[in-house]
C-alpha positions as CSV (number, residue, x, y, z in Angstrom):
1,X,89.9,59.4,97.9
2,X,86.8,60.6,99.6
3,X,85.7,62.5,96.6
4,X,84.4,65.9,95.8
5,X,81.1,67.7,96.0
6,X,80.2,71.3,95.4
7,X,82.0,72.4,98.4
8,X,85.3,70.7,97.4
9,X,87.5,67.8,98.4
10,X,87.2,66.0,101.7
11,X,89.9,64.0,103.5
12,X,89.4,61.3,106.0
13,X,91.7,61.5,109.1
14,X,93.8,58.6,107.8
15,X,94.2,60.3,104.3
16,X,95.2,63.6,105.9
17,X,97.7,61.8,108.2
18,X,99.3,59.9,105.3
19,X,99.5,63.0,103.1
20,X,100.8,65.4,105.7
21,X,103.2,63.1,107.6
22,X,101.3,63.8,110.9
23,X,100.1,60.7,112.9
24,X,96.5,60.0,113.3
25,X,97.2,60.2,117.0
26,X,98.5,63.8,116.6
27,X,95.5,64.8,114.6
28,X,93.2,63.3,117.3
29,X,95.2,65.3,119.9
30,X,94.9,68.5,117.9
31,X,91.1,68.0,117.8
32,X,90.9,67.3,121.6
33,X,92.7,70.6,122.4
34,X,90.7,72.6,119.8
35,X,93.8,73.3,117.5
36,X,92.5,71.6,114.5
37,X,89.0,70.3,114.4
38,X,87.5,68.6,111.4
39,X,85.1,70.9,109.6
40,X,82.7,68.1,109.0
41,X,81.5,64.7,110.2
42,X,79.8,61.9,108.3
43,X,76.4,60.6,109.4
44,X,78.3,57.8,111.2
45,X,80.5,60.3,113.0
46,X,83.7,59.9,111.0
47,X,85.9,63.2,110.7
48,X,86.1,64.7,107.3
49,X,88.6,67.5,106.8
50,X,88.1,70.4,104.4
51,X,90.4,72.6,102.3
52,X,90.2,75.1,105.1
53,X,91.2,72.5,107.6
54,X,94.1,71.5,105.4
55,X,95.4,75.2,105.3
56,X,95.1,75.4,109.1
57,X,97.1,72.2,109.5
58,X,99.8,73.7,107.2
59,X,100.0,76.7,109.4
60,X,100.2,74.6,112.5
61,X,103.1,72.6,111.2
62,X,104.9,75.7,109.8
63,X,104.7,77.5,113.1
64,X,105.8,74.3,115.0
65,X,108.8,74.2,112.7
66,X,109.5,77.7,113.6
67,X,109.8,76.6,117.2
68,X,106.4,77.7,118.7
69,X,104.7,75.6,121.4
70,X,101.2,74.3,120.8
71,X,99.7,77.1,123.0
72,X,101.7,79.7,121.0
73,X,100.5,78.3,117.7
74,X,97.0,78.4,119.0
75,X,97.4,82.1,119.9
76,X,98.9,83.0,116.6
77,X,96.1,81.3,114.6
78,X,93.3,82.8,116.7
79,X,94.9,86.2,116.1
80,X,95.5,85.8,112.5
81,X,92.5,84.0,111.2
82,X,92.3,82.4,107.8
83,X,93.2,85.5,105.7
84,X,95.6,85.4,102.7
85,X,97.6,88.2,104.3
86,X,98.2,85.9,107.4
87,X,99.2,83.0,105.2
88,X,101.5,85.2,103.2
89,X,103.2,86.5,106.4
90,X,103.7,82.9,107.7
91,X,105.1,81.7,104.4
92,X,107.5,84.7,104.4
93,X,108.7,83.8,107.9
94,X,109.1,80.2,107.0
95,X,111.1,81.0,103.9
96,X,113.4,83.3,106.0
97,X,114.0,80.4,108.5
98,X,114.8,78.0,105.5
99,X,117.2,80.7,104.0
100,X,118.9,81.0,107.4
101,X,119.3,77.3,107.7
102,X,120.6,77.0,104.1
103,X,123.1,79.7,104.8
104,X,124.3,77.9,107.8
105,X,124.6,74.7,105.9
106,X,126.6,76.4,103.1
107,X,129.0,77.9,105.7
108,X,129.4,74.5,107.3
109,X,130.2,73.1,103.8
110,X,132.8,75.7,103.2
111,X,134.5,75.1,106.5
112,X,134.6,71.4,106.1
113,X,136.0,71.7,102.6
114,X,138.7,74.0,104.0
115,X,139.5,71.3,106.7
116,X,139.7,68.7,104.1
117,X,142.1,70.7,102.0
118,X,144.3,71.4,105.0
119,X,144.2,67.9,106.3
120,X,145.3,66.3,103.0
121,X,148.5,64.3,103.5
122,X,148.3,64.3,107.3
123,X,147.6,61.4,109.7
124,X,144.0,61.3,110.3
125,X,141.2,58.9,111.5
126,X,139.8,56.3,109.0
127,X,138.1,58.2,106.2
128,X,134.7,56.3,106.9
129,X,134.9,57.5,110.5
130,X,135.5,61.1,109.3
131,X,132.6,60.9,106.8
132,X,130.4,59.5,109.5
133,X,131.2,62.6,111.7
134,X,130.3,64.9,108.8
135,X,127.0,63.0,108.2
136,X,126.1,63.4,111.9
137,X,126.8,67.2,111.7
138,X,124.5,67.5,108.7
139,X,121.7,65.5,110.4
140,X,122.1,67.5,113.6
141,X,121.8,70.8,111.6
142,X,118.7,69.5,109.9
143,X,116.8,68.4,113.1
144,X,117.5,71.1,115.7
145,X,116.6,74.8,115.4
146,X,119.5,77.3,115.8
147,X,118.2,78.1,119.3
148,X,118.2,74.5,120.2
149,X,121.7,74.0,118.9
150,X,122.9,77.0,120.8
151,X,121.3,75.8,124.0
152,X,122.9,72.3,123.6
153,X,126.3,74.0,123.1
154,X,125.7,76.1,126.1
155,X,124.7,73.3,128.2
156,X,127.8,71.2,127.2
157,X,130.0,74.2,128.0
158,X,128.2,74.5,131.5
159,X,128.8,70.8,132.2
160,X,132.5,70.9,131.2
161,X,134.4,68.4,129.2
162,X,135.2,66.2,132.1
163,X,131.4,65.8,132.9
164,X,130.6,65.2,129.3
165,X,133.2,62.5,129.1
166,X,131.9,60.9,132.2
167,X,128.4,60.9,130.9
168,X,129.5,59.2,127.7
169,X,131.3,56.6,129.7
170,X,128.3,56.0,131.9
171,X,125.9,55.9,128.9
172,X,128.0,53.3,127.3
173,X,128.0,51.2,130.4
174,X,124.2,51.5,130.6
175,X,123.8,50.5,127.0
176,X,125.7,47.3,127.7
177,X,123.8,46.5,130.8
178,X,120.4,47.2,129.2
179,X,121.3,45.1,126.1
180,X,121.9,42.2,128.4
181,X,118.4,42.6,129.8
182,X,117.1,42.8,126.3
183,X,118.7,39.5,125.4
184,X,117.6,38.0,128.7
185,X,114.0,39.3,128.0
186,X,113.9,40.7,131.6
187,X,110.4,42.0,132.5
188,X,110.0,45.7,132.1
189,X,108.9,46.1,135.6
190,X,112.1,44.6,137.1
191,X,113.5,47.1,139.6
192,X,117.0,46.7,138.3
193,X,115.8,47.7,134.8
194,X,113.9,50.6,136.0
195,X,116.9,51.9,137.9
196,X,119.0,51.7,134.8
197,X,116.4,53.6,132.7
198,X,116.2,56.2,135.4
199,X,119.9,56.7,135.1
200,X,119.6,56.7,131.3
201,X,116.9,59.5,131.5
202,X,119.0,61.4,133.9
203,X,122.0,61.7,131.6
204,X,119.6,62.8,128.8
205,X,118.0,65.4,130.9
206,X,121.5,66.8,131.8
207,X,122.1,67.7,128.1
208,X,118.7,68.9,127.0
209,X,117.9,70.5,130.4
210,X,114.3,69.4,130.4
211,X,113.4,70.9,127.0
212,X,111.0,68.4,125.6
213,X,111.1,69.8,122.1
214,X,114.9,69.3,122.1
215,X,114.5,65.8,123.4
216,X,111.8,65.2,120.7
217,X,114.0,66.4,118.0
218,X,116.8,64.0,119.1
219,X,114.3,61.1,119.1
220,X,113.2,62.0,115.5
221,X,116.8,62.3,114.4
222,X,117.6,58.8,115.7
223,X,114.3,57.4,114.3
224,X,115.0,58.7,110.7
225,X,118.9,58.3,110.7
226,X,119.7,55.5,113.2
227,X,122.0,53.6,110.7
228,X,124.1,56.6,110.0
229,X,124.4,57.7,113.6
230,X,125.2,54.1,114.7
231,X,128.3,53.9,112.3
232,X,130.6,55.4,114.9
233,X,129.3,53.3,117.8
234,X,130.2,49.8,118.9
235,X,126.6,48.6,118.5
236,X,124.6,48.1,115.4
237,X,121.4,50.2,114.6
238,X,119.3,47.1,114.9
239,X,120.6,46.4,118.4
240,X,120.0,50.1,119.5
241,X,116.6,50.2,117.9
242,X,115.7,47.2,120.0
243,X,117.2,48.8,123.1
244,X,115.3,52.1,122.6
245,X,112.0,50.2,122.1
246,X,112.7,48.2,125.3
247,X,113.5,51.5,127.2
248,X,110.3,53.0,126.0
249,X,108.4,50.0,127.3
250,X,110.0,50.3,130.7
251,X,109.0,54.0,130.9
252,X,105.4,53.1,130.0
253,X,105.4,50.4,132.7
254,X,106.1,53.2,135.1
């Protein structure tokens, strides 16, 4: 704790990152683009965030959760200032969004319960497989906004079932090939590996249509729920985590 003075509590960048779930790197980026600058600096130049900065960070995160880009967030904050009325309007919008998601989850639960009642006594996949599917639906609902889910569904429809099945098959083959390179510790600048990762990214782009926010949501979903998502796959979460880290290294190597 940095402590208090007559002006109130101050947070270092590390404290604010830990408390808010935002990385230090993100806070520095926000500072660089003028979205959230520390209200004070120490004599040695270290950032110190004030209560006003904390409220601004809350608004940034809430607006991002509502689907706004960083440029849009900056515009809203510049227009609204730091008044209680602006905060109230934001909180009300955030609450409506959460209520909408809660309603969707409740509807999904009702439908699933109905399916379970109808499927009693019939020949079905293994219960563990069925539960894994339900868990993946819940995770998907939590990480993608309604607009993102709608766009993903539209994109799948545009591609068609044959193209989707072909992409799944190609992706599975890429996983096997890349895991072989992970085990062999193939250098990340190897042309063969670069070509495989290029094909991997092409498949992903076909589904999220270049929307980086949707792609980011997918990455966060995997990061937070890898073991659950891997249950229905022929590879363990540890293997896939190692593969994803390897693919990231290949991308960075350019």
